[in-house]
C-alpha positions in Angstrom: -40.2 52.7 -38.0 -43.8 50.8 -38.3 -47.0 52.2 -37.2 -48.4 49.8 -34.5 -51.9 50.0 -33.9 -52.6 51.7 -30.7 -54.2 49.9 -27.6 -57.3 51.9 -27.0 -58.5 52.3 -23.5 -62.2 52.7 -23.9 -65.0 54.0 -21.5 -68.1 54.3 -23.3 -70.6 55.2 -20.3 -68.4 55.7 -17.4 -69.4 55.8 -13.8 -67.2 58.7 -13.2 -64.9 61.0 -15.2 -63.3 63.9 -13.5 -60.1 66.1 -13.3 -58.4 66.0 -9.9 -55.2 66.9 -8.2 -52.3 65.3 -6.4 -49.9 67.8 -4.3 -50.1 71.2 -2.9 -51.0 74.2 -4.9 -47.8 75.2 -6.7 -46.7 71.7 -7.0 -49.8 69.7 -8.3 -50.1 67.1 -10.8 -53.2 67.1 -12.7 -54.8 64.0 -13.6 -58.1 63.1 -16.0 -59.3 60.0 -14.3 -62.1 57.6 -15.7 -63.8 54.5 -13.7 -66.2 52.2 -14.9 -66.8 49.4 -12.7 -63.7 48.5 -11.0 -61.7 49.6 -14.1 -59.9 52.9 -13.4 -57.4 54.8 -15.6 -55.5 58.0 -14.8 -53.7 60.1 -17.3 -51.4 63.0 -16.1 -52.4 66.6 -17.7 -50.9 70.2 -17.5 -53.3 72.8 -15.8 -53.6 74.5 -19.0 -55.0 71.3 -20.9 -57.3 70.7 -18.0 -58.9 74.3 -18.2 -58.6 74.4 -22.0 -60.6 71.1 -21.8 -63.4 72.3 -19.7 -63.6 75.5 -21.6 -64.2 73.4 -25.3 -66.6 71.1 -23.6 -68.6 74.1 -22.4 -68.6 75.5 -25.8 -69.7 72.4 -27.3 -72.5 72.1 -24.9 -73.6 75.7 -25.4 -73.3 75.5 -29.1 -75.6 72.4 -29.0 -78.3 74.2 -26.9 -78.7 77.2 -30.0 -79.1 74.2 -32.7 -82.6 74.8 -33.8 -84.5 71.5 -33.6 -82.0 69.9 -31.1 -83.3 66.9 -29.9 -80.7 66.7 -26.9 -81.5 67.6 -23.7 -78.1 69.9 -22.8 -78.2 71.5 -19.4 -77.2 74.8 -19.0 -75.4 74.1 -15.5 -74.7 70.9 -13.6 -77.4 68.9 -12.7 -77.3 68.4 -8.7 -77.4 64.7 -8.8 -74.1 64.7 -10.9 -72.1 67.0 -8.8 -68.7 65.2 -8.0 -66.2 66.7 -5.5 -64.8 63.4 -4.2 -61.0 62.9 -4.0 -59.4 60.9 -7.1 -59.3 57.1 -6.4 -55.8 55.2 -6.1 -53.9 57.4 -8.7 -51.9 55.2 -10.9 -50.4 57.2 -13.8 -51.1 55.5 -17.1 -49.4 58.2 -19.3 -48.7 61.6 -19.7 -51.4 63.2 -22.2 -49.8 65.1 -25.2 -52.4 65.8 -28.1 -56.2 65.6 -26.9 -59.1 65.4 -29.1 -62.5 66.5 -28.6 -65.9 66.1 -30.7 -69.4 65.2 -30.4 -71.1 61.9 -31.2 -74.9 62.4 -32.3 -75.6 59.0 -32.3 -75.1 58.4 -28.6 -75.4 62.1 -27.5 -72.2 62.0 -25.8 -69.2 64.3 -25.7 -65.9 62.3 -26.8 -62.3 63.0 -25.5 -59.4 61.2 -27.1 -56.1 61.7 -25.3 -52.9 60.6 -26.7 -49.6 60.4 -24.8 -46.7 62.5 -25.3 -44.6 60.6 -28.0 -41.0 59.3 -26.8 -38.1 61.0 -28.1 -36.6 57.7 -28.9 -39.6 56.4 -31.2 -37.0 56.5 -34.2 -35.1 53.5 -32.7 -35.4 50.3 -34.9 -35.6 48.1 -32.1 -38.3 45.8 -33.4 -38.7 44.3 -29.9 -40.1 47.1 -28.3 -43.0 45.8 -25.9 -44.5 49.2 -25.5 -47.3 49.6 -28.0 -49.0 52.8 -28.7 -51.8 53.7 -26.2 -54.6 56.0 -26.1 -57.6 57.1 -23.9 -61.3 57.5 -25.5 -64.0 58.6 -23.2 -67.8 59.2 -24.2 -69.6 61.0 -21.6 -73.5 62.2 -21.8 -74.4 65.8 -21.5 -75.0 66.0 -18.1 -71.8 64.2 -16.9 -69.7 66.6 -19.2 -71.3 69.4 -17.8 -70.4 68.2 -14.2 -67.3 67.4 -15.5 -66.3 71.0 -16.5 -67.8 72.8 -13.5 -65.4 70.4 -11.2 -62.2 71.0 -13.6 -62.7 74.8 -13.5 -62.9 74.7 -9.6 -60.2 72.4 -9.5 -58.2 74.9 -11.7 -59.2 77.9 -9.9 -58.2 76.1 -6.5 -54.3 76.9 -7.3 -52.2 79.6 -6.0 -53.5 83.2 -6.1 -52.5 85.4 -8.6 -50.5 88.8 -7.9 -52.8 91.6 -9.1 -49.4 93.6 -10.0 -47.4 91.3 -12.1 -50.0 88.4 -13.1 -47.9 85.3 -11.7 -48.7 83.1 -9.1 -47.9 83.7 -5.4 -46.4 81.4 -3.0 -47.7 80.9 0.5 -44.2 81.4 1.6 -43.8 85.0 0.1 -43.8 86.6 -3.6 -41.3 88.6 -5.2 -42.8 90.7 -7.7 -41.3 90.8 -11.0 -42.8 93.8 -12.5 -42.1 94.5 -16.5 -39.7 97.0 -17.1 -41.0 100.4 -18.8 
């Protein structure tokens, strides 16, 4: 098996970067969607990946605020002009995210997200004519956009089915059978 270089979908200063969903609570698919001009990319995420991504970005931003001599103006909450509650735009899934990396680029004062697809199980094949090259998404977003991203993502994640206070499992609108742990 030869390692092919990944095709990188890079968004350095996106016009929009959001997490949104398609479907009803209980059957939603989460997407990380990025747009720069007319270029739009949507990758599928798990709900837990979305929540963790927002949590970790907030941790990076909160830590930057505490750095002595920090020259970056990191907002403590979402700037009003960056609030984005619009629906996703024409979702066409590029891939389902597996590994997601997160970082900080001090040279541009941007949060960096790298998302890699879940690897195919048949990667061990010796088919040299494979037309699918590995790919990844790289998004760089300024701190204000990152704060807006985390606020929206938390709201989207929290908009799911309510959690049962007895068993901790999600409750469906058409009923819920509580499965209490045995004592």
